[in-house]
MDTraj code that builds the backbone (N, CA, C; nanometers):
import mdtraj as md
import numpy as np

residues = "MET PHE VAL TYR TYR VAL ILE ALA LEU ALA ILE ILE ILE ILE ASP GLN ILE THR LYS TRP VAL VAL VAL THR ARG MET ASP LEU GLY GLN SER ILE PRO VAL ILE GLU ASN PHE LEU TYR TRP THR SER HIS ARG ASN GLN GLY ALA ALA TRP GLY ILE LEU GLN GLY GLN MET TRP PHE PHE TYR ILE VAL THR VAL VAL VAL ILE GLY PHE VAL ILE TYR TYR MET GLN GLN TYR GLY LYS GLU SER ARG LEU ALA GLY VAL ALA LEU ALA LEU ILE LEU ALA GLY ALA ILE GLY ASN PHE ILE ASP ARG VAL PHE ARG LYS GLU VAL VAL ASP PHE ALA ASP THR LEU ILE PHE GLY TYR ASP PHE PRO ILE PHE ASN VAL ALA ASP SER SER LEU VAL VAL GLY VAL ALA LEU VAL MET ILE ALA THR PHE ILE ASP GLU ARG LYS LYS LYS GLY SER ILE GLU ALA".split()
xyz = np.array([
    [-6.9846, -4.3211, -4.5812],
    [-7.0713, -4.2601, -4.6315],
    [-7.1166, -4.4050, -4.7075],
    [-7.0509, -4.4859, -4.7813],
    [-7.0727, -4.6055, -4.8891],
    [-7.1879, -4.6943, -4.7628],
    [-7.1205, -4.6807, -4.6474],
    [-7.2293, -4.7973, -4.5533],
    [-7.3874, -4.7614, -4.5401],
    [-7.4071, -4.6470, -4.5724],
    [-7.5188, -4.6104, -4.5456],
    [-7.6404, -4.6705, -4.6693],
    [-7.5585, -4.6794, -4.8115],
    [-7.6010, -4.6811, -4.9216],
    [-7.6336, -4.8387, -4.9296],
    [-7.5193, -4.9622, -4.8772],
    [-7.5105, -5.0592, -4.8319],
    [-7.6724, -5.1175, -4.7274],
    [-7.6385, -4.9949, -4.6408],
    [-7.7877, -5.0382, -4.5280],
    [-7.9222, -5.0456, -4.6125],
    [-7.9371, -4.9206, -4.6987],
    [-8.0256, -4.8731, -4.7885],
    [-8.0448, -5.0345, -4.8877],
    [-7.9665, -5.0466, -4.9184],
    [-7.9519, -5.1508, -5.0590],
    [-8.0299, -5.2925, -4.9984],
    [-7.9461, -5.3215, -4.8601],
    [-7.9733, -5.4332, -4.7856],
    [-8.1594, -5.4796, -4.7581],
    [-8.1996, -5.3344, -4.7179],
    [-8.3332, -5.3505, -4.6657],
    [-8.4015, -5.3235, -4.7954],
    [-8.3691, -5.2750, -4.8861],
    [-8.4580, -5.2712, -5.0350],
    [-8.4811, -5.4192, -5.0780],
    [-8.3446, -5.5105, -5.0424],
    [-8.3235, -5.6193, -5.1132],
    [-8.4216, -5.7550, -5.0252],
    [-8.4251, -5.7273, -4.8849],
    [-8.5127, -5.7908, -4.8002],
    [-8.6537, -5.7565, -4.8205],
    [-8.7175, -5.6337, -4.8449],
    [-8.8556, -5.5950, -4.8549],
    [-8.8806, -5.6450, -5.0130],
    [-8.8104, -5.6451, -5.0992],
    [-8.8472, -5.6931, -5.2296],
    [-8.9055, -5.8423, -5.2410],
    [-8.7840, -5.8739, -5.1621],
    [-8.8032, -6.0500, -5.1558],
    [-8.9125, -6.1058, -5.0870],
    [-8.9591, -5.9859, -4.9200],
    [-9.0766, -6.0569, -4.8831],
    [-9.1685, -6.0444, -4.9432],
    [-9.2164, -5.8974, -4.9999],
    [-9.3175, -5.9092, -5.1005],
    [-9.3555, -6.0065, -5.2235],
    [-9.2188, -6.0732, -5.2963],
    [-9.2083, -6.1372, -5.3609],
    [-9.2727, -6.2861, -5.3548],
    [-9.2545, -6.3099, -5.2177],
    [-9.2758, -6.4346, -5.1405],
    [-9.4387, -6.4311, -5.1408],
    [-9.4958, -6.3213, -5.1079],
    [-9.6141, -6.2648, -5.0660],
    [-9.7138, -6.3150, -5.1782],
    [-9.6693, -6.2082, -5.3018],
    [-9.7240, -6.2028, -5.4276],
    [-9.7399, -6.3462, -5.4868],
    [-9.6336, -6.4155, -5.4828],
    [-9.6164, -6.5588, -5.5723],
    [-9.6611, -6.6866, -5.4673],
    [-9.6901, -6.6788, -5.3505],
    [-9.7113, -6.8029, -5.2676],
    [-9.8318, -6.7710, -5.1624],
    [-9.8921, -6.6907, -5.1756],
    [-10.0000, -6.6524, -5.1306],
    [-10.1385, -6.5801, -5.1981],
    [-10.2338, -6.6407, -5.1748],
    [-10.3568, -6.5520, -5.2527],
    [-10.3897, -6.4375, -5.1788],
    [-10.4563, -6.3490, -5.2614],
    [-10.4759, -6.2027, -5.1977],
    [-10.6045, -6.2349, -5.1441],
    [-10.5484, -6.1747, -4.9862],
    [-10.6754, -6.1775, -4.8717],
    [-10.6276, -6.2968, -4.7919],
    [-10.5559, -6.4058, -4.8317],
    [-10.5041, -6.5312, -4.7539],
    [-10.4275, -6.5000, -4.6242],
    [-10.4470, -6.5387, -4.5247],
    [-10.3746, -6.4877, -4.3512],
    [-10.3461, -6.6150, -4.3148],
    [-10.2129, -6.6025, -4.2772],
    [-10.1418, -6.7179, -4.2163],
    [-10.0955, -6.6556, -4.0457],
    [-10.1662, -6.7393, -3.9513],
    [-10.1084, -6.7109, -3.8357],
    [-9.9383, -6.7091, -3.8060],
    [-9.8826, -6.6093, -3.7453],
    [-9.7395, -6.6314, -3.7099],
    [-9.7566, -6.6716, -3.5661],
    [-9.8148, -6.5475, -3.5157],
    [-9.8176, -6.5413, -3.3700],
    [-9.9698, -6.5688, -3.3289],
    [-10.0490, -6.6808, -3.2711],
    [-10.1926, -6.6565, -3.2895],
    [-10.2496, -6.5064, -3.2013],
    [-10.3275, -6.4485, -3.2381],
    [-10.3830, -6.3175, -3.1738],
    [-10.2947, -6.2081, -3.1519],
    [-10.1986, -6.2096, -3.2362],
    [-10.0772, -6.1083, -3.2439],
    [-10.0274, -6.0746, -3.3552],
    [-9.9996, -6.1462, -3.4569],
    [-9.9174, -6.1517, -3.5743],
    [-9.9581, -6.2415, -3.6921],
    [-9.9756, -6.2146, -3.8103],
    [-10.0335, -6.3019, -3.9288],
    [-9.9544, -6.2159, -4.0411],
    [-9.9473, -6.2945, -4.1410],
    [-9.8880, -6.2825, -4.2909],
    [-10.0079, -6.2527, -4.3642],
    [-10.0511, -6.1499, -4.3899],
    [-10.1860, -6.1548, -4.4778],
    [-10.1648, -6.0705, -4.5820],
    [-10.1811, -6.1382, -4.7147],
    [-10.1809, -6.0611, -4.8438],
    [-10.2567, -5.9907, -4.8787],
    [-10.1941, -5.8628, -4.9065],
    [-10.3089, -5.7367, -4.9031],
    [-10.2016, -5.6633, -5.0158],
    [-10.2925, -5.5561, -5.0794],
    [-10.2697, -5.4324, -5.1392],
    [-10.3049, -5.3310, -5.1223],
    [-10.2244, -5.2076, -5.1347],
    [-10.2765, -5.0706, -5.1163],
    [-10.2335, -4.9727, -5.2689],
    [-10.3082, -4.9466, -5.2612],
    [-10.3032, -4.8243, -5.3898],
    [-10.2980, -4.6680, -5.3129],
    [-10.3098, -4.6698, -5.1825],
    [-10.2547, -4.5369, -5.1141],
    [-10.1494, -4.5298, -5.0325],
    [-10.1736, -4.4632, -4.9440],
    [-10.0661, -4.4858, -4.8131],
    [-10.1483, -4.5334, -4.6923],
    [-10.0805, -4.5087, -4.5902],
    [-10.1514, -4.5721, -4.4448],
    [-10.2792, -4.5334, -4.4110],
    [-10.3430, -4.6612, -4.3900],
    [-10.4555, -4.6369, -4.3367],
    [-10.5724, -4.6275, -4.4457],
    [-10.5061, -4.6691, -4.5860],
    [-10.5819, -4.6191, -4.6948],
    [-10.6059, -4.5134, -4.7615],
    [-10.5131, -4.4155, -4.7346],
    [-10.5548, -4.2602, -4.7425],
    [-10.4840, -4.2301, -4.8928],
    [-10.5536, -4.1526, -4.9504],
    [-10.5007, -4.1246, -5.0869],
    [-10.5195, -4.2309, -5.1919],
    [-10.6017, -4.3027, -5.1689],
    [-10.5937, -4.4512, -5.2569],
    [-10.6248, -4.3970, -5.4301],
    [-10.5286, -4.4461, -5.4710],
    [-10.5478, -4.4392, -5.6463],
    [-10.4651, -4.3063, -5.6966],
    [-10.3935, -4.2455, -5.6107],
    [-10.3344, -4.1238, -5.6282],
    [-10.1672, -4.1433, -5.6899],
    [-10.1404, -4.2467, -5.7864],
    [-10.0185, -4.2719, -5.7905],
    [-9.9316, -4.1437, -5.8487],
    [-9.9454, -4.0933, -5.9190],
    [-9.9112, -3.9651, -5.9823],
    [-9.8482, -3.8895, -5.8530],
    [-9.9062, -3.8850, -5.7410],
    [-9.8849, -3.7977, -5.6295],
    [-9.7823, -3.8516, -5.5558],
    [-9.7875, -3.9780, -5.5503],
    [-9.6737, -4.0511, -5.4671],
    [-9.5465, -4.0801, -5.5623],
    [-9.5527, -4.0678, -5.6901],
    [-9.4165, -4.0792, -5.7473],
    [-9.3796, -3.9647, -5.7546],
    [-9.4106, -3.8324, -5.7368],
    [-9.3761, -3.7108, -5.7365],
    [-9.3273, -3.6827, -5.6194],
    [-9.3998, -3.6887, -5.4890],
    [-9.3477, -3.7041, -5.3467],
    [-9.2423, -3.8097, -5.3494],
    [-9.2148, -3.9024, -5.3821],
    [-9.1419, -4.0082, -5.3454],
    [-9.0208, -3.9631, -5.4009],
    [-9.0014, -3.9015, -5.5350],
    [-8.8627, -3.8644, -5.6126],
    [-8.8169, -3.7378, -5.5411],
    [-8.8947, -3.6603, -5.4728],
    [-8.8372, -3.5305, -5.4006],
    [-8.7968, -3.5562, -5.2791],
    [-8.8639, -3.6745, -5.2101],
    [-8.7953, -3.7276, -5.0633],
    [-8.6947, -3.7842, -5.0916],
    [-8.6710, -3.8739, -5.1798],
    [-8.5432, -3.9586, -5.2247],
    [-8.4450, -3.8477, -5.2190],
    [-8.4536, -3.7309, -5.3255],
    [-8.3337, -3.6382, -5.3411],
    [-8.2977, -3.5923, -5.2415],
    [-8.4241, -3.5455, -5.1189],
    [-8.3872, -3.4818, -4.9929],
    [-8.2951, -3.5498, -4.9134],
    [-8.3581, -3.7010, -4.9240],
    [-8.2710, -3.7571, -4.8228],
    [-8.1286, -3.7883, -4.8607],
    [-8.1038, -3.8377, -4.9992],
    [-7.9839, -3.8333, -5.0420],
    [-7.8837, -3.7222, -5.0012],
    [-7.9335, -3.5792, -5.0489],
    [-7.8623, -3.4931, -4.9750],
    [-7.8427, -3.4846, -4.8309],
    [-7.9405, -3.4493, -4.7411],
    [-7.8872, -3.4725, -4.6234],
    [-7.8249, -3.5938, -4.5472],
    [-7.8050, -3.7216, -4.6458],
    [-7.7332, -3.8227, -4.5821],
    [-7.6001, -3.7928, -4.5957],
    [-7.5631, -3.7292, -4.7195],
    [-7.4366, -3.6690, -4.7805],
    [-7.3864, -3.5839, -4.6664],
    [-7.5128, -3.4612, -4.6146],
    [-7.4386, -3.3708, -4.5118],
    [-7.4228, -3.3999, -4.3819],
    [-7.5167, -3.4903, -4.3162],
    [-7.5193, -3.5337, -4.1913],
    [-7.4732, -3.6641, -4.1715],
    [-7.4772, -3.7245, -4.2609],
    [-7.4093, -3.8724, -4.2196],
    [-7.2765, -3.8532, -4.2063],
    [-7.1808, -3.7721, -4.2250],
    [-7.0422, -3.7337, -4.1924],
    [-7.0593, -3.7099, -4.0622],
    [-7.1342, -3.6713, -3.9776],
    [-7.1126, -3.5934, -3.8570],
    [-7.1905, -3.6946, -3.7780],
    [-7.2681, -3.7370, -3.8007],
    [-7.3381, -3.8151, -3.7298],
    [-7.3987, -3.9465, -3.7665],
    [-7.3497, -4.0881, -3.7028],
    [-7.3539, -4.2065, -3.7581],
    [-7.5130, -4.2253, -3.7500],
    [-7.5641, -4.2093, -3.6290],
    [-7.7007, -4.2252, -3.6217],
    [-7.8150, -4.1504, -3.6884],
    [-7.7769, -4.0010, -3.7738],
    [-7.8860, -3.9813, -3.8717],
    [-7.8235, -4.0348, -3.9731],
    [-7.6907, -4.0893, -4.0000],
    [-7.6786, -4.1444, -4.1492],
    [-7.7754, -4.2765, -4.1615],
    [-7.7429, -4.3414, -4.0470],
    [-7.8484, -4.5210, -4.0298],
    [-8.0018, -4.4374, -4.0602],
    [-8.0383, -4.3498, -3.9985],
    [-8.1703, -4.3116, -3.9796],
    [-8.2052, -4.2754, -4.1549],
    [-8.1443, -4.1789, -4.2051],
    [-8.1561, -4.1530, -4.3352],
    [-8.1462, -4.2575, -4.4331],
    [-8.0355, -4.3667, -4.4333],
    [-8.0757, -4.5095, -4.4892],
    [-8.1742, -4.5785, -4.4718],
    [-8.2424, -4.5609, -4.3457],
    [-8.3546, -4.6404, -4.3422],
    [-8.4980, -4.5787, -4.4213],
    [-8.4758, -4.4197, -4.4187],
    [-8.5722, -4.3745, -4.4768],
    [-8.5918, -4.4074, -4.6412],
    [-8.4697, -4.3811, -4.6701],
    [-8.4081, -4.4070, -4.8035],
    [-8.4746, -4.5528, -4.8512],
    [-8.4334, -4.6539, -4.7986],
    [-8.4777, -4.7800, -4.8211],
    [-8.6402, -4.8134, -4.8150],
    [-8.7010, -4.7395, -4.7282],
    [-8.8492, -4.7481, -4.7017],
    [-8.8970, -4.6766, -4.8445],
    [-8.8736, -4.5494, -4.8589],
    [-8.8937, -4.4770, -4.9979],
    [-8.9010, -4.5665, -5.1272],
    [-8.7888, -4.6024, -5.1262],
    [-8.7411, -4.6684, -5.2448],
    [-8.8205, -4.7792, -5.2633],
    [-8.8624, -4.8800, -5.1707],
    [-8.9087, -5.0083, -5.1583],
    [-9.0420, -4.9972, -5.1991],
    [-9.1425, -4.9227, -5.1541],
    [-9.2543, -4.8754, -5.1860],
    [-9.2604, -4.8341, -5.3165],
    [-9.1593, -4.7283, -5.3417],
    [-9.1668, -4.6871, -5.4933],
    [-9.1532, -4.7829, -5.5832],
    [-9.0883, -4.8620, -5.5775],
    [-9.0556, -4.9879, -5.6373],
    [-9.2037, -5.0580, -5.7028],
    [-9.2715, -5.0934, -5.5794],
    [-9.3670, -5.1384, -5.6025],
    [-9.5002, -5.0592, -5.6731],
    [-9.5130, -4.9226, -5.6432],
    [-9.5850, -4.8479, -5.7484],
    [-9.5729, -4.8207, -5.8729],
    [-9.4559, -4.8241, -5.9210],
    [-9.3822, -4.8002, -6.0475],
    [-9.4359, -4.9476, -6.1121],
    [-9.3784, -5.0640, -6.0661],
    [-9.3919, -5.1827, -6.1352],
    [-9.5276, -5.2403, -6.0984],
    [-9.5963, -5.2751, -5.9859],
    [-9.7359, -5.3195, -5.9734],
    [-9.8178, -5.2357, -5.9801],
    [-9.8232, -5.0855, -5.9520],
    [-9.9175, -5.0060, -5.9766],
    [-9.9970, -5.0054, -5.8297],
    [-9.9553, -5.0992, -5.7081],
    [-9.9841, -5.0762, -5.5545],
    [-9.8610, -5.1210, -5.4932],
    [-9.8857, -5.0901, -5.3301],
    [-9.7999, -5.1752, -5.2848],
    [-9.8496, -5.2875, -5.1920],
    [-9.7426, -5.3834, -5.1909],
    [-9.7652, -5.5187, -5.1290],
    [-9.7609, -5.5013, -4.9992],
    [-9.8358, -5.5568, -4.9025],
    [-9.8514, -5.5391, -4.7613],
    [-9.8527, -5.6812, -4.7253],
    [-9.8404, -5.7161, -4.5725],
    [-9.8228, -5.8458, -4.5293],
    [-9.8372, -5.8294, -4.3698],
    [-9.7793, -5.7897, -4.3215],
    [-9.7589, -5.8066, -4.1654],
    [-9.8914, -5.7311, -4.1311],
    [-9.9452, -5.8232, -4.0482],
    [-10.0747, -5.7804, -3.9895],
    [-10.0811, -5.8198, -3.8275],
    [-10.0890, -5.7087, -3.7432],
    [-10.0818, -5.7372, -3.6591],
    [-10.2065, -5.6615, -3.5305],
    [-10.2453, -5.7513, -3.4743],
    [-10.3467, -5.6988, -3.3324],
    [-10.2600, -5.6641, -3.2209],
    [-10.2828, -5.5025, -3.1506],
    [-10.2162, -5.4731, -3.0684],
    [-10.3401, -5.4327, -2.9468],
    [-10.3334, -5.4732, -2.8612],
    [-10.4390, -5.4810, -2.7535],
    [-10.5545, -5.4855, -2.8204],
    [-10.6068, -5.5633, -2.9027],
    [-10.7157, -5.5639, -2.9388],
    [-10.7332, -5.5062, -3.0903],
    [-10.6608, -5.3858, -3.1092],
    [-10.6186, -5.3143, -3.2246],
    [-10.5891, -5.3785, -3.3385],
    [-10.7130, -5.3777, -3.4531],
    [-10.6148, -5.4417, -3.5570],
    [-10.5599, -5.3233, -3.6723],
    [-10.4021, -5.3154, -3.6394],
    [-10.3035, -5.2082, -3.6973],
    [-10.3196, -5.2306, -3.8364],
    [-10.3081, -5.1442, -3.9310],
    [-10.3332, -5.1517, -4.0345],
    [-10.2240, -5.2340, -4.1254],
    [-10.2146, -5.3178, -4.1956],
    [-10.1137, -5.4007, -4.2507],
    [-10.0062, -5.3127, -4.3342],
    [-9.8830, -5.3597, -4.3141],
    [-9.7634, -5.3074, -4.3746],
    [-9.6519, -5.4184, -4.4035],
    [-9.5447, -5.3402, -4.4288],
    [-9.4571, -5.4275, -4.5219],
    [-9.3053, -5.3928, -4.4665],
    [-9.2008, -5.4509, -4.4718],
    [-9.0737, -5.3905, -4.4291],
    [-9.0322, -5.2644, -4.4972],
    [-9.0503, -5.1912, -4.6191],
    [-9.0389, -5.0578, -4.6352],
    [-9.1227, -4.9962, -4.5116],
    [-9.2291, -5.0092, -4.5024],
    [-9.3004, -4.9283, -4.4070],
    [-9.2221, -4.9114, -4.2401],
    [-9.1835, -5.0550, -4.2299],
    [-9.1322, -5.0391, -4.0873],
    [-9.0153, -4.9527, -4.0982],
    [-8.9303, -4.9598, -4.1932],
    [-8.7830, -4.9211, -4.2281],
    [-8.8190, -4.7722, -4.2133],
    [-8.9230, -4.6929, -4.2884],
    [-8.9601, -4.5779, -4.2867],
    [-8.9769, -4.5238, -4.1446],
    [-9.0824, -4.6027, -4.0902],
    [-9.1355, -4.5546, -3.9418],
    [-8.9930, -4.5516, -3.8446],
    [-8.9058, -4.6386, -3.8601],
    [-8.7862, -4.6403, -3.7730],
    [-8.6813, -4.5433, -3.8018],
    [-8.6630, -4.5140, -3.9195],
    [-8.6002, -4.3749, -3.9910],
    [-8.6369, -4.2671, -3.9257],
    [-8.7527, -4.2238, -3.9535],
    [-8.8082, -4.1027, -3.8873],
    [-8.7941, -4.1115, -3.7531],
    [-8.8171, -4.2203, -3.6698],
    [-8.7955, -4.2516, -3.4988],
    [-8.6604, -4.1688, -3.4707],
    [-8.5620, -4.2588, -3.5777],
    [-8.4338, -4.2282, -3.5370],
    [-8.3547, -4.0841, -3.5621],
    [-8.4512, -4.0148, -3.6893],
    [-8.4214, -3.8721, -3.7214],
    [-8.4441, -3.7800, -3.6155],
    [-8.5523, -3.8448, -3.5572],
    [-8.5918, -3.7394, -3.4371],
    [-8.5122, -3.7564, -3.3182],
    [-8.4762, -3.8720, -3.3225],
    [-8.3795, -3.8995, -3.1807],
    [-8.2336, -3.8435, -3.2236],
    [-8.1781, -3.8607, -3.3097],
    [-8.0610, -3.7824, -3.3627],
    [-8.0777, -3.6115, -3.3621],
    [-8.1848, -3.5762, -3.4004],
    [-8.2014, -3.4111, -3.3912],
    [-8.2098, -3.3893, -3.2786],
    [-8.2652, -3.4605, -3.1582],
    [-8.2633, -3.4281, -3.0022],
    [-8.1404, -3.4235, -2.9316],
    [-8.0378, -3.5541, -2.9938],
    [-7.9257, -3.5379, -2.9464],
    [-7.8359, -3.4410, -2.9848],
    [-7.8604, -3.4019, -3.1122],
    [-7.7802, -3.2805, -3.2019],
    [-7.7949, -3.1592, -3.1017],
    [-7.9313, -3.1327, -3.1049],
    [-7.9640, -3.0073, -3.0314],
    [-7.8915, -2.9828, -2.8964],
    [-7.8965, -3.1244, -2.8107],
    [-7.8409, -3.0939, -2.6681],
    [-7.6968, -3.0875, -2.6802],
    [-7.6494, -3.1421, -2.7854],
    [-7.4675, -3.1078, -2.7888],
    [-7.4468, -2.9862, -2.8135],
    [-7.5530, -2.8968, -2.8946],
    [-7.5299, -2.7424, -2.9211],
    [-7.5510, -2.6819, -2.8321],
    [-7.6434, -2.7294, -2.7146],
    [-7.6688, -2.6698, -2.6066],
    [-7.5305, -2.6809, -2.4953],
    [-7.4807, -2.7819, -2.5108],
    [-7.3629, -2.8267, -2.4200],
    [-7.3780, -2.9229, -2.2934],
    [-7.5178, -2.9886, -2.3502],
    [-7.5996, -3.0771, -2.2285],
    [-7.4838, -3.2047, -2.2257],
    [-7.4566, -3.2412, -2.3550],
    [-7.4002, -3.3647, -2.3883],
    [-7.2779, -3.3375, -2.4373],
    [-7.1600, -3.4287, -2.3395],
    [-7.0362, -3.4272, -2.4227],
    [-7.0565, -3.4746, -2.5725],
    [-6.9605, -3.4161, -2.6596],
    [-6.9480, -3.4476, -2.8015],
    [-6.8509, -3.5654, -2.7991],
])
top = md.Topology()
chain = top.add_chain()
for i, resn in enumerate(residues, 1):
    res = top.add_residue(resn, chain, resSeq=i)
    for name in ("N", "CA", "C"):
        top.add_atom(name, md.element.get_by_symbol(name[0]), res)
traj = md.Trajectory(xyz[None], top)
């Protein structure tokens, strides 16, 4: 169980360091090409969620995040013992939730910087915490699918 918290802590540290670098080394709106026409580091702030929804609703995010963190820790304690995949997935979700929560509490906004163009679509700018959340949710879905298949006897345990 301890390893899941170490994973979460490592991601939180990486998330906060990358955001600190963006805040201290880049002007707001500044964009640096990493891979031309694909990936840019762009200094951006977000007071809402993905795609700018719920702008300025900080109390909503505070409450939801605290509840989510509580549930994630509970489920990590329950299912992390049975499934390493579920434990890692929940650690990623925990890290992402805490990483963006730290921003909301101390900066009153979330620092985003990873700016991608995918097949000409300018995807919303995101950060390490966002990536951790998305990968964690995807892994929870995979872990759930595997668990259901095991229960039905389709996969050897």
